PAVEXKE-522368 format. One record per residue (C-alpha): x, y, z; chain; residue number from 0. Coordinates in steps of 0.25 Angstrom, whole numbers, always signed. Example, Ala and Ser with C-alpha at 12.3 -4.5 7.8 and 13.67 -1.06 7.14 Angstrom:
<rec <+49, -18, +31>, "A", 0>
<rec <+55, -4, +29>, "A", 1>
//
This chain:
<rec <-150, -688, -96>, "A", 0>
<rec <-146, -674, -95>, "A", 1>
<rec <-132, -670, -99>, "A", 2>
<rec <-126, -667, -85>, "A", 3>
<rec <-132, -682, -81>, "A", 4>
<rec <-125, -686, -93>, "A", 5>
<rec <-112, -679, -90>, "A", 6>
<rec <-112, -686, -75>, "A", 7>
<rec <-115, -700, -81>, "A", 8>
<rec <-102, -698, -90>, "A", 9>
<rec <-94, -694, -80>, "A", 10>
<rec <-99, -705, -71>, "A", 11>
<rec <-97, -715, -84>, "A", 12>
<rec <-82, -709, -87>, "A", 13>
<rec <-77, -712, -73>, "A", 14>
<rec <-82, -725, -71>, "A", 15>
<rec <-77, -728, -86>, "A", 16>
<rec <-63, -721, -80>, "A", 17>
<rec <-64, -730, -66>, "A", 18>
<rec <-66, -744, -73>, "A", 19>
<rec <-55, -741, -85>, "A", 20>
<rec <-45, -738, -72>, "A", 21>
<rec <-50, -750, -65>, "A", 22>
<rec <-50, -759, -79>, "A", 23>
<rec <-34, -755, -81>, "A", 24>
<rec <-32, -761, -67>, "A", 25>
<rec <-37, -773, -72>, "A", 26>
<rec <-51, -771, -66>, "A", 27>
<rec <-61, -781, -77>, "A", 28>
<rec <-73, -777, -70>, "A", 29>
<rec <-69, -762, -72>, "A", 30>
<rec <-68, -767, -88>, "A", 31>
<rec <-81, -773, -88>, "A", 32>
<rec <-87, -759, -83>, "A", 33>
<rec <-81, -753, -95>, "A", 34>
<rec <-85, -763, -104>, "A", 35>
<rec <-101, -760, -100>, "A", 36>
<rec <-97, -746, -101>, "A", 37>
<rec <-90, -745, -114>, "A", 38>
<rec <-93, -758, -121>, "A", 39>
<rec <-106, -752, -126>, "A", 40>
<rec <-101, -740, -135>, "A", 41>
<rec <-88, -747, -140>, "A", 42>
<rec <-98, -758, -145>, "A", 43>
<rec <-108, -747, -152>, "A", 44>
<rec <-94, -741, -157>, "A", 45>
<rec <-90, -752, -164>, "A", 46>
<rec <-103, -758, -169>, "A", 47>
<rec <-107, -744, -175>, "A", 48>
<rec <-92, -744, -182>, "A", 49>
<rec <-99, -757, -189>, "A", 50>
<rec <-90, -768, -182>, "A", 51>
<rec <-95, -783, -186>, "A", 52>
<rec <-95, -787, -172>, "A", 53>
<rec <-96, -776, -161>, "A", 54>
<rec <-98, -786, -150>, "A", 55>
<rec <-83, -791, -153>, "A", 56>
<rec <-77, -779, -156>, "A", 57>
<rec <-82, -771, -144>, "A", 58>
<rec <-76, -783, -135>, "A", 59>
<rec <-64, -784, -143>, "A", 60>
<rec <-62, -768, -139>, "A", 61>
<rec <-65, -772, -125>, "A", 62>
<rec <-55, -782, -124>, "A", 63>
<rec <-45, -773, -131>, "A", 64>
<rec <-48, -763, -119>, "A", 65>
<rec <-47, -773, -109>, "A", 66>
<rec <-33, -779, -113>, "A", 67>
<rec <-28, -765, -113>, "A", 68>
<rec <-35, -756, -103>, "A", 69>
<rec <-24, -759, -92>, "A", 70>
<rec <-14, -751, -102>, "A", 71>
<rec <-25, -739, -105>, "A", 72>
<rec <-24, -726, -99>, "A", 73>
<rec <-35, -715, -96>, "A", 74>
<rec <-49, -712, -92>, "A", 75>
<rec <-62, -716, -97>, "A", 76>
<rec <-61, -705, -109>, "A", 77>
<rec <-47, -711, -114>, "A", 78>
<rec <-53, -726, -112>, "A", 79>
<rec <-65, -724, -120>, "A", 80>
<rec <-57, -717, -131>, "A", 81>
<rec <-48, -730, -130>, "A", 82>
<rec <-57, -740, -129>, "A", 83>
<rec <-65, -733, -142>, "A", 84>
<rec <-52, -732, -149>, "A", 85>
<rec <-49, -749, -147>, "A", 86>
<rec <-64, -751, -152>, "A", 87>
<rec <-61, -740, -164>, "A", 88>
<rec <-49, -749, -167>, "A", 89>
<rec <-58, -763, -166>, "A", 90>
<rec <-69, -756, -175>, "A", 91>
<rec <-58, -754, -186>, "A", 92>
<rec <-51, -767, -186>, "A", 93>
<rec <-64, -774, -186>, "A", 94>
<rec <-68, -767, -197>, "A", 95>
<rec <-53, -768, -204>, "A", 96>
<rec <-54, -783, -202>, "A", 97>
<rec <-69, -785, -208>, "A", 98>
<rec <-63, -779, -219>, "A", 99>
<rec <-50, -783, -222>, "A", 100>
<rec <-57, -798, -220>, "A", 101>
<rec <-71, -796, -229>, "A", 102>
<rec <-70, -800, -243>, "A", 103>
<rec <-77, -788, -251>, "A", 104>
<rec <-92, -789, -252>, "A", 105>
<rec <-100, -779, -258>, "A", 106>
<rec <-113, -782, -249>, "A", 107>
<rec <-103, -776, -238>, "A", 108>
<rec <-94, -766, -246>, "A", 109>
<rec <-97, -754, -236>, "A", 110>
<rec <-96, -746, -250>, "A", 111>
<rec <-108, -753, -255>, "A", 112>
<rec <-116, -755, -240>, "A", 113>
<rec <-116, -748, -228>, "A", 114>
<rec <-103, -750, -219>, "A", 115>
<rec <-102, -759, -206>, "A", 116>
<rec <-105, -747, -197>, "A", 117>
<rec <-116, -743, -205>, "A", 118>
<rec <-122, -757, -204>, "A", 119>
<rec <-119, -758, -189>, "A", 120>
<rec <-127, -744, -186>, "A", 121>
<rec <-139, -751, -193>, "A", 122>
<rec <-140, -761, -183>, "A", 123>
<rec <-137, -753, -171>, "A", 124>
<rec <-142, -738, -173>, "A", 125>
<rec <-156, -734, -178>, "A", 126>
<rec <-161, -719, -181>, "A", 127>
<rec <-155, -708, -180>, "A", 128>
<rec <-142, -714, -174>, "A", 129>
<rec <-139, -723, -184>, "A", 130>
<rec <-142, -713, -194>, "A", 131>
<rec <-132, -703, -189>, "A", 132>
<rec <-121, -714, -189>, "A", 133>
<rec <-122, -718, -202>, "A", 134>
<rec <-123, -705, -208>, "A", 135>
<rec <-108, -703, -203>, "A", 136>
<rec <-95, -707, -209>, "A", 137>
<rec <-88, -719, -203>, "A", 138>
<rec <-79, -709, -197>, "A", 139>
<rec <-88, -700, -192>, "A", 140>
<rec <-94, -712, -186>, "A", 141>
<rec <-83, -715, -179>, "A", 142>
<rec <-80, -703, -172>, "A", 143>
<rec <-95, -702, -167>, "A", 144>
<rec <-95, -715, -162>, "A", 145>
<rec <-83, -713, -155>, "A", 146>
<rec <-88, -701, -150>, "A", 147>
<rec <-101, -705, -147>, "A", 148>
<rec <-99, -719, -140>, "A", 149>
<rec <-84, -718, -136>, "A", 150>
<rec <-86, -705, -130>, "A", 151>
<rec <-73, -699, -135>, "A", 152>
<rec <-69, -688, -138>, "A", 153>
<rec <-65, -682, -151>, "A", 154>
<rec <-50, -683, -147>, "A", 155>
<rec <-51, -697, -142>, "A", 156>
<rec <-59, -699, -154>, "A", 157>
<rec <-47, -696, -163>, "A", 158>
<rec <-39, -705, -155>, "A", 159>
<rec <-48, -717, -158>, "A", 160>
<rec <-48, -714, -173>, "A", 161>
<rec <-35, -708, -176>, "A", 162>
<rec <-42, -696, -181>, "A", 163>
<rec <-37, -681, -177>, "A", 164>
<rec <-45, -674, -167>, "A", 165>
<rec <-49, -665, -179>, "A", 166>
<rec <-55, -677, -188>, "A", 167>
<rec <-62, -682, -177>, "A", 168>
<rec <-69, -669, -174>, "A", 169>
<rec <-73, -667, -187>, "A", 170>
<rec <-79, -682, -190>, "A", 171>
<rec <-86, -681, -176>, "A", 172>
<rec <-92, -667, -181>, "A", 173>
<rec <-96, -672, -195>, "A", 174>
<rec <-103, -685, -188>, "A", 175>
<rec <-111, -676, -178>, "A", 176>
<rec <-115, -668, -190>, "A", 177>
<rec <-118, -680, -199>, "A", 178>
<rec <-126, -687, -188>, "A", 179>
<rec <-133, -675, -185>, "A", 180>
<rec <-138, -672, -199>, "A", 181>
<rec <-141, -689, -201>, "A", 182>
<rec <-150, -688, -187>, "A", 183>
<rec <-157, -676, -193>, "A", 184>
<rec <-161, -682, -206>, "A", 185>
<rec <-165, -695, -200>, "A", 186>
<rec <-175, -687, -191>, "A", 187>
<rec <-180, -679, -203>, "A", 188>
<rec <-183, -692, -211>, "A", 189>
<rec <-188, -701, -200>, "A", 190>
<rec <-202, -700, -202>, "A", 191>
<rec <-201, -704, -219>, "A", 192>
<rec <-205, -718, -216>, "A", 193>
<rec <-217, -714, -210>, "A", 194>
<rec <-221, -704, -220>, "A", 195>
<rec <-229, -708, -231>, "A", 196>
<rec <-223, -710, -245>, "A", 197>
<rec <-237, -709, -255>, "A", 198>
<rec <-235, -703, -268>, "A", 199>
<rec <-245, -693, -270>, "A", 200>
<rec <-247, -683, -282>, "A", 201>
<rec <-248, -667, -279>, "A", 202>
<rec <-262, -663, -281>, "A", 203>
<rec <-262, -652, -294>, "A", 204>
<rec <-249, -654, -299>, "A", 205>
<rec <-241, -662, -308>, "A", 206>
<rec <-245, -677, -307>, "A", 207>
<rec <-232, -681, -308>, "A", 208>
<rec <-228, -676, -297>, "A", 209>
<rec <-227, -685, -282>, "A", 210>
<rec <-225, -680, -268>, "A", 211>
<rec <-220, -690, -258>, "A", 212>
<rec <-231, -688, -246>, "A", 213>
<rec <-225, -689, -233>, "A", 214>
<rec <-231, -679, -224>, "A", 215>
<rec <-218, -670, -224>, "A", 216>
<rec <-210, -660, -233>, "A", 217>
<rec <-200, -668, -242>, "A", 218>
<rec <-185, -666, -236>, "A", 219>
<rec <-173, -663, -246>, "A", 220>
<rec <-159, -669, -242>, "A", 221>
<rec <-148, -659, -239>, "A", 222>
//
């Protein structure tokens, strides 16, 4: 799909969302059902990538909170997405806090010695370049990038959701994009390694103690 076609689709999606939100504010349950169908996948992807234990339950909590409060909401489609992902953000934070407060210490799940809940979630739902890119980010960078990508929020909206300054969000987003690009590039450079041969051979006419790994490609050094 070309850029122009994508823009037309986005305009249409925004117009539909704005219409559904206006109807839902007036008590139209069917309109809220359309909102659920259009936005629940994005919300579910966000809370799951944030590593919540029960993303289905948390997604339901987000939309229940939105449903009970939508009569007081004011704004269009962009403001609604920001409001919805603010709820999702707080629900994810609350879930992590509850889990931390209620859990006894267990070295097997200590984030200082094992992968975080977010990293574990990414292991189950992402593959290849995308997983490598997100794993390369800090928790704060990942949060900002997910809100920008899945929530389709502006920098200013992400700042409002997370309680950070616009400048801090811009910096986090810039660093997240740079780190993700480096990770994706590294992933592509090394994707052939599992298929390469690993047999050790002695260099001819050289010191017999020297050996090389025959991979069919020059060695790469870390930068």
